[in-house]
VEXVEXDREN-487289 format. One line per 8 residues: their letters; for each residue x, z, y of N, C-alpha, C, CB. Coordinates in steps of 0.1 Angstrom, whole numbers, plus 5000, padded with zeros to 4 digits. Atoms other than C-alpha are relative to their C-alpha. Glycine has a CB too. Layout:
<sites>
a) X:Z:Y:X:Z:Y:X:Z:Y:X:Z:Y; ...;
</sites>
This chain:
<sites>
ifarfgvk) 5007:5000:4987:5000:4999:5001:5007:5003:5012:4990:5008:5000; 4992:4998:4990:5028:5009:5024:5007:4986:5004:5008:5010:4996; 4994:5014:4999:5045:4976:5018:4991:4988:5006:5004:4996:4984; 5011:5007:4996:5013:4958:5025:4999:4999:5016:4988:5006:4994; 5001:5000:4986:5014:4972:5061:5014:4999:5007:4993:5011:5003; 4987:5002:4993:5050:4966:5069:5010:5012:4997:4997:4998:5016; 4991:4987:5002:5065:5000:5059:5011:4996:4987:4990:5015:4995; 4992:5003:5011:5098:4994:5039:5001:5010:4990:5012:4997:5004;
vpkgkvcf) 4998:4990:5013:5099:5009:5004:5008:4993:4990:4985:5003:4994; 4991:5007:5010:5121:5005:4976:4994:4993:4989:5009:5011:4993; 5006:5008:5011:5116:4978:4950:4998:5010:4987:5009:4986:4997; 5002:4992:5013:5102:4995:4919:4987:4995:4992:4998:5016:5004; 5011:5005:5009:5078:4991:4889:4998:5012:4990:5004:4986:4992; 5004:4991:5008:5058:5015:4868:5000:4994:4984:4985:5004:5005; 4996:5001:5012:5069:5014:4832:4993:5010:4990:5014:5000:5000; 5007:4990:5010:5051:5027:4799:5010:5001:4988:4986:4994:4995;
sskeagta) 4991:4998:5010:5082:5023:4776:5015:4998:5006:4998:4991:4989; 4985:4999:4998:5120:5025:4776:5005:4985:5002:5008:5008:4986; 4998:5014:4997:5123:4988:4771:4995:4993:5012:4995:4994:4991; 5005:5003:4990:5102:4980:4798:5006:5003:5013:4990:5004:4998; 4991:4996:4989:5121:5002:4820:5013:4996:5001:5002:5013:5000; 4988:5006:4997:5153:4987:4815:4999:4985:5003:5009:5002:4988; 5001:5013:4994:5139:4952:4819:4996:5000:5014:4990:4991:4992; 5004:4996:4985:5124:4965:4853:5012:5003:5007:4990:5014:5001;
aqeigpgp) 4989:4998:4994:5158:4976:4863:5010:4988:5003:5005:5008:4993; 4991:5013:5000:5175:4942:4856:4992:4992:5011:5000:4992:4984; 5008:5008:4991:5145:4927:4876:5002:5004:5014:4985:5001:4997; 4999:4993:4987:5149:4950:4906:5014:4997:5006:4997:5017:4999; 4988:5004:4996:5185:4942:4909:5010:5012:4999:4999:4996:5015; 4990:4989:5002:5217:4962:4911:4997:5014:5001:5011:4999:5008; 5004:4986:4999:5217:5001:4907:5007:5006:5014:5006:5009:4988; 5005:4992:5008:5218:5027:4914:4984:5001:5001:5006:5012:5003;
fvvkvqvh) 5014:4999:5001:5182:5037:4904:4994:5015:4999:4996:4993:4987; 5007:4988:5003:5159:5065:4902:4987:4999:4990:4996:5006:5013; 5009:5002:5012:5135:5072:4873:4989:5013:5005:5009:5004:4982; 5010:4990:4994:5102:5093:4884:4989:5000:4990:4995:4997:5015; 5012:5000:5007:5077:5105:4859:4987:5000:5007:5000:5011:4993; 5014:5000:4993:5041:5097:4870:4989:5009:4995:4994:4988:4999; 5008:4991:5004:5022:5128:4865:4993:5006:5013:5008:5009:4992; 5005:4993:4988:4999:5145:4890:5002:5017:5000:4984:4998:4999;
aggrgkgg) 4994:4986:5000:5020:5177:4897:5012:5000:5009:5004:5004:4986; 4987:4997:4992:5045:5190:4923:5011:5004:4993:4999:5010:5011; 4988:4994:5006:5079:5199:4916:5005:4993:4989:4997:5014:4996; 4996:5007:5011:5086:5170:4892:5015:5000:5001:4994:4986:4998; 4984:5000:4999:5124:5171:4904:5006:5014:4993:5004:4999:5016; 4997:4987:5006:5126:5208:4895:4999:5001:4986:4992:5011:5006; 5003:5000:5012:5111:5201:4862:5008:4990:4991:4985:4998:5000; 4993:5010:5007:5135:5174:4853:4993:4987:5000:5004:5004:4987;
girrakda) 5006:5011:5001:5112:5146:4860:5003:4988:5010:4987:5005:5001; 4993:5009:4990:5132:5129:4887:5015:4996:4996:5001:5006:5015; 4986:5001:5006:5165:5114:4873:5005:4988:5006:5002:4999:4985; 4994:5012:4997:5191:5091:4886:5007:4992:4988:5010:5003:5011; 4994:5008:5009:5206:5062:4867:5009:4988:5007:4988:4995:4990; 4992:5008:4996:5235:5040:4873:4996:4984:4997:5013:5004:4995; 5003:5014:5003:5224:5007:4855:4988:5000:4990:5014:4991:4992; 5012:5002:5009:5195:4993:4833:5002:5006:4985:4998:4984:4999;
keiaqvaq) 4999:4994:5012:5211:5006:4801:4996:5018:5002:5015:4997:4994; 5004:4986:4998:5210:5042:4815:4985:5002:5003:5008:5007:5010; 5015:4999:4997:5174:5036:4828:4993:5001:4988:4995:4988:5009; 5005:4999:5014:5164:5028:4792:4999:5013:4994:5007:4992:4991; 4995:4987:5006:5180:5060:4779:4990:5011:5008:5018:5003:5004; 5009:4991:4992:5163:5081:4807:4986:5000:4998:5001:4997:5012; 5014:5001:5000:5129:5067:4802:4996:5002:4986:4996:4987:5005; 5003:4996:5012:5131:5071:4764:4999:5016:4999:5009:4995:4992;
eligkrlv) 4999:4983:4998:5139:5109:4771:4987:5005:5006:5012:5006:5011; 5010:4993:4992:5109:5112:4794:4987:4996:4994:5000:4997:5015; 5014:5004:5004:5081:5090:4781:4997:5005:4986:4999:4985:5001; 5003:4993:5013:5061:5108:4753:5001:5014:5000:5009:4995:4990; 4997:4985:5000:5073:5144:4764:4991:5005:5010:5016:5005:5004; 5009:4994:4990:5054:5168:4784:5011:5008:5011:4987:5011:4992; 4993:4995:4988:5068:5177:4820:4994:5015:5004:4996:4989:5013; 5006:4988:4995:5065:5215:4828:5006:5002:5014:5003:5012:4991;
tpqtgaqg) 4997:4995:4987:5066:5224:4865:4993:5012:5004:4996:4989:5010; 5008:4989:4998:5053:5253:4885:4986:4996:5002:5005:5006:5011; 5014:5002:4996:5022:5235:4892:4993:4996:4987:4998:4988:5012; 5007:5005:5012:5014:5224:4855:4998:5011:4992:5009:4989:4992; 4998:4987:5009:5021:5258:4839:5006:4998:4989:4988:5007:4995; 4991:5002:5013:5037:5265:4806:4996:4987:4991:4999:5014:4991; 5003:5011:5008:5015:5236:4788:5005:4988:5006:4987:5000:4997; 4993:5012:4995:5031:5209:4809:4989:4989:5001:5012:4997:4991;
kpvsrvlv) 5009:5010:5000:5016:5176:4815:5007:4988:4993:4995:4997:5014; 4992:5011:5007:5023:5145:4791:5004:4987:5009:4992:4994:4988; 4995:5012:4993:5042:5118:4805:4999:4986:4991:5017:5002:5004; 5002:5013:5006:5030:5082:4796:5007:4989:5008:4985:4998:4999; 4994:5011:4990:5046:5063:4824:5012:5006:5009:4987:4993:5010; 4991:4996:4989:5076:5063:4847:5000:4991:5010:5012:5003:4997; 4997:5011:4989:5084:5045:4881:5016:5000:4998:4995:5003:5017; 4984:5001:4997:5117:5029:4881:5002:4992:5013:5008:4992:4986;
eqsfsfsr) 4998:5006:4987:5130:5021:4916:5014:5001:5003:4991:5007:5011; 4987:4999:4992:5160:5015:4939:5002:5013:5002:5000:4993:5013; 4997:4984:4995:5178:5047:4947:5009:4995:5013:5012:5011:4987; 4993:5003:4987:5192:5046:4984:5005:5014:5004:4989:4994:5012; 4994:4986:4994:5214:5073:5003:4992:4999:5013:5019:5000:5002; 5008:4999:4990:5198:5086:5031:5003:5015:5009:4987:4999:4994; 4994:4989:4991:5206:5110:5062:4989:5013:5000:5001:4994:5016; 5010:4989:5001:5173:5130:5059:4986:4995:4996:4998:5007:5012;
elylgvti) 5014:5003:5006:5137:5131:5043:4991:5007:5008:4999:5006:4985; 5013:4996:4993:5103:5134:5059:4990:5001:4992:4997:4993:5009; 5013:5000:5009:5070:5143:5045:4989:4995:5007:4996:5013:4995; 5011:5003:4995:5040:5125:5053:4989:4997:4990:5003:4991:5007; 5009:5002:5009:5007:5126:5035:4985:4999:5006:5003:5010:4989; 5014:5001:4995:4971:5120:5039:4991:5007:4987:4995:4983:5003; 5007:4994:5009:4945:5143:5023:4985:5000:5006:5006:5014:4996; 5014:5000:4995:4906:5148:5026:4998:5015:5002:4989:4993:4991;
drkhgkav) 5005:4986:4996:4894:5180:5044:4985:5000:4995:5001:5002:5018; 5013:5002:5005:4863:5184:5022:4990:5007:5008:5000:5005:4986; 5009:4992:4991:4847:5210:5044:4993:4994:5013:5008:5012:5005; 5001:5008:4989:4848:5186:5074:4996:4987:4999:5010:5001:5007; 5002:5015:5004:4845:5154:5056:5007:4989:5006:4988:4997:5003; 4991:5010:4992:4874:5139:5073:5014:5000:4993:5002:5005:5014; 4986:5002:5005:4909:5126:5064:5009:5008:5009:5005:4986:4999; 4990:4993:4993:4939:5147:5076:5012:4994:4997:5000:5015:4995;
vmgssegg) 4986:5006:5002:4973:5130:5081:5009:5013:5003:5003:4987:5012; 4991:4989:4997:5000:5157:5076:5016:4996:4999:4997:5013:4990; 4986:5005:5001:5037:5153:5085:5009:5013:5003:5003:4989:5011; 4992:4990:4997:5066:5175:5085:5016:4993:4999:4997:5012:4990; 4987:5002:4999:5103:5174:5091:5008:5004:4987:5005:5006:5011; 4994:4995:5013:5109:5192:5056:4995:4991:4990:4996:5014:4998; 5003:5009:5011:5107:5163:5033:5010:5003:4988:5002:4984:5005; 4991:4999:5014:5122:5162:4997:4997:5011:4993:5015:5000:5003;
veieevsa) 5004:4987:5006:5108:5195:4989:4984:5001:4999:5006:5012:5008; 5015:5000:5003:5073:5206:4975:4993:5005:5015:4998:5013:4986; 5008:4997:4990:5050:5207:5005:4994:5014:5000:4991:4991:5000; 5004:4989:5001:5035:5237:4992:5008:5013:5003:4997:5000:4989; 4991:4992:4995:5068:5256:4996:5000:5002:5014:5010:4996:4998; 4998:4998:4984:5071:5247:5033:4988:5007:5006:5001:4986:5006; 5011:4994:4996:5036:5257:5038:5000:5015:4999:4989:4995:4994; 4998:4988:5002:5043:5290:5024:5010:5008:5009:5001:5002:4989;
rspekihq) 4987:4996:4993:5077:5295:5040:5001:4998:5015:5012:4993:4994; 4997:5004:4984:5074:5278:5075:4985:4992:5002:5016:4988:5004; 5012:5007:4998:5037:5269:5081:5001:4992:5013:4988:5009:5000; 4999:5006:4987:5045:5259:5116:5009:4986:4999:5007:5011:5011; 4991:5015:5002:5067:5229:5103:4990:4991:4994:5016:5001:4990; 5011:5010:5005:5035:5213:5089:4991:4995:5013:4989:5008:4987; 5009:5005:4986:5016:5192:5118:4990:4992:4993:5008:4989:5014; 5011:5005:5004:4983:5179:5111:4991:4993:5011:4992:5010:4993;
evvdpavg) 5009:5007:4993:4961:5153:5127:4987:4996:4991:5007:4989:5006; 5012:5004:5007:4924:5150:5118:4995:4987:5004:4990:5011:5003; 5004:5013:4998:4911:5117:5116:4985:4998:5002:5005:4992:4990; 5015:5002:4998:4876:5109:5132:4998:4986:4993:4995:5000:5016; 5006:5013:5007:4859:5083:5107:4996:4988:5008:4989:5003:4992; 5007:5011:4992:4842:5066:5135:5009:4991:5009:4990:5007:5010; 4990:5008:4992:4875:5056:5154:5012:4996:4990:5007:5009:5014; 4988:5001:5007:4901:5060:5127:5013:5007:5005:5002:4987:4999;
fqlfqgrr) 4990:4993:4993:4937:5072:5132:5007:4993:5012:5009:5001:4990; 4997:5005:4985:4948:5066:5168:5015:4999:5001:4994:5009:5012; 4985:5003:4999:4984:5056:5180:5004:5012:5007:5003:4987:5006; 4996:4987:4997:4985:5089:5199:5001:5010:4992:4993:5004:5008; 4996:4991:5011:4981:5108:5169:5013:4998:4993:4991:4999:4991; 4988:5004:5006:5009:5089:5154:5014:5004:5008:4998:4983:4998; 4990:4995:4992:5031:5096:5183:5002:5015:5000:4999:4994:5013; 5001:4987:5000:5022:5132:5184:5007:5006:4987:4984:5004:5002;
lalamgle) 4994:4997:5014:5031:5135:5146:5016:4996:5001:4992:4990:4987; 4988:5003:5000:5062:5116:5151:5011:5009:5009:4999:4988:5003; 4993:4990:4992:5075:5139:5179:5000:5012:4991:4994:5004:5015; 5000:4988:5008:5065:5169:5159:5010:5001:4988:4987:5003:4996; 4990:5000:5011:5086:5157:5129:5013:4997:5005:4998:4989:4988; 4986:5000:4993:5116:5153:5152:5006:4985:5000:5011:5009:4992; 4994:5014:4999:5118:5114:5154:5003:4998:5015:4990:4989:4994; 4996:5003:4987:5136:5101:5185:4999:4988:5005:5011:5003:5002;
gaqiakga) 4997:5013:4995:5138:5072:5206:4989:4990:4994:5015:4996:4996; 5009:5013:5006:5125:5039:5190:4994:5004:4989:5007:4986:4995; 5006:4995:5013:5118:5058:5159:4984:5006:5003:5011:5013:4994; 5011:4993:4997:5089:5075:5177:4988:4987:4999:5002:5007:5016; 5010:5011:5000:5072:5041:5183:4996:4993:4986:5005:4989:5009; 4999:5004:5015:5081:5029:5147:4990:5010:4992:5016:5002:4995; 5008:4988:5011:5066:5064:5130:4987:4998:5005:5005:5018:5001; 5015:5001:4998:5036:5061:5151:4990:4988:4997:4999:5002:5012;
ata) 5007:5012:5005:5026:5025:5142:4998:5001:4987:5008:4987:5003; 5002:5002:5013:5030:5030:5107:4996:5013:4993:5010:4994:4995; 5005:4988:5006:5017:5065:5103:4986:4999:4998:5003:5013:5008;
</sites>
């Protein structure tokens, strides 16, 4: 969805077998890669569900280790969640991570766009530890997400200069 709206995203493919994962890595291009289990739970990295690999052979090996197993994270409890698929995608180095998400406020029947300068970690941890670092914009369904709301989120997340306009336009 992001790519359709001009947001740059890593090349990737959801795979259901280790063979498919190895083939996907070859199609994506040279490594390094990251393999992410596709389960509905936070804390996948801490549970071993996000792994790096240097080439297609290693991707296939990692996928073999993950697919068909159960991933246990703080959100899944001891029973874990079954892993039936993984996302294979390009891995990039980066200087910082941000968090941006959209959820539904069921009480008010509106979408809420949330952003934080504390990306790369479970947002629930940030919420408990530093709730002031999570910024929210309620979206009025009659008018949609507005540019000023994007600018406000971009500034709150610590974007600067030209990043503010880019962040506001893509949020």
